[in-house]
Structures are given as structure tokens and as C-alpha cells.
C-alpha positions as CSV (number, residue, x, y, z in Angstrom):
1,M,7.4,90.5,71.7
2,K,9.7,90.9,68.6
3,G,8.6,87.6,67.3
4,L,5.0,88.5,67.5
5,A,5.6,91.8,65.7
6,G,7.6,89.9,63.0
7,V,4.8,87.4,62.5
8,A,2.2,90.2,62.3
9,G,4.4,92.0,59.7
10,L,4.7,88.9,57.6
11,L,0.9,88.3,57.7
12,L,0.3,91.9,56.7
13,A,2.8,91.7,53.8
14,A,1.3,88.4,52.6
15,S,-2.3,89.8,52.6
16,V,-1.2,92.9,50.7
17,L,0.7,90.8,48.1
18,S,-2.1,88.3,47.7
19,G,-4.5,91.2,46.8
20,C,-2.2,92.3,44.0
21,S,-2.9,89.4,41.7
22,S,-5.5,90.3,39.1
23,D,-8.2,88.1,37.8
24,Y,-8.7,87.8,34.0
25,V,-11.5,86.8,31.7
26,M,-10.8,84.9,28.5
27,A,-13.3,84.9,25.8
28,T,-13.3,82.0,23.4
29,K,-14.3,82.1,19.7
30,D,-17.3,79.9,20.5
31,G,-18.6,82.5,23.0
32,Q,-17.5,80.9,26.3
33,M,-16.2,83.2,29.1
34,I,-13.4,81.6,31.2
35,M,-12.6,83.3,34.6
36,T,-9.0,82.9,35.6
37,E,-7.0,83.6,38.8
38,G,-4.0,85.6,37.8
39,K,-2.7,86.3,34.3
40,P,-2.8,83.4,31.8
41,S,0.5,82.5,30.2
42,I,1.0,81.7,26.5
43,D,3.5,79.1,25.5
44,K,4.9,80.3,22.2
45,E,6.2,76.8,21.2
46,T,3.0,74.9,21.7
47,G,0.4,77.7,21.3
48,L,-1.3,76.7,24.5
49,V,-2.7,79.2,27.0
50,E,-2.2,78.0,30.6
51,Y,-4.3,79.4,33.4
52,T,-5.6,78.7,36.9
53,D,-9.4,78.4,37.1
54,R,-11.6,79.7,39.9
55,Q,-11.3,76.4,41.7
56,G,-7.5,76.5,41.7
57,H,-7.0,73.9,38.9
58,V,-4.2,74.6,36.3
59,M,-5.8,74.3,32.9
60,Q,-4.7,74.7,29.3
61,I,-6.6,75.7,26.2
62,N,-5.4,76.0,22.6
63,G,-4.5,79.6,21.9
64,D,-6.3,79.5,18.5
65,E,-9.6,79.1,20.5
66,V,-9.1,82.3,22.5
67,S,-10.3,85.5,21.0
68,T,-9.6,88.0,23.9
69,I,-7.9,88.1,27.3
70,I,-8.9,91.0,29.5
71,E,-8.1,92.0,33.1
72,R,-11.1,92.2,35.4
């Protein structure tokens, strides 16, 4: 019975934590809107913005092309 309660607790914690990640919208200078899962990260050395798209693919875009990043 303890094992079942532990598993239920872990599932509850995982579902609560997964709901904490926010989605963001990046607006590009050419007017494109890019929806992301989680907060995009900016590499200061390369100037690239790395993000995960709605399909779960990790993508990169040149930071000079991004005009705004806002939380949804």
C-alpha cells in the first residue's frame, strides 16, 4: 500500500511541476509569431535564441531577428 501511495504522490508532483512551465511568444522583425514551449534561452556568445517549438523540436534563430519575447 505504501508503494501505491508513493507512486500516486510522484504522479501528482510531476503533473503539478509540468503545469509550471510557461509558454512564450517570440515576435520577429518580419512579423512572424513563434510559439515556444518554455522560456527561450539566449546564447550571449553566438547571439542565437534557442527554443522548443510546439511540436517539441529544439530550434534556433538569430537573436537579431527577434523583436520581442513575451510570456503567454
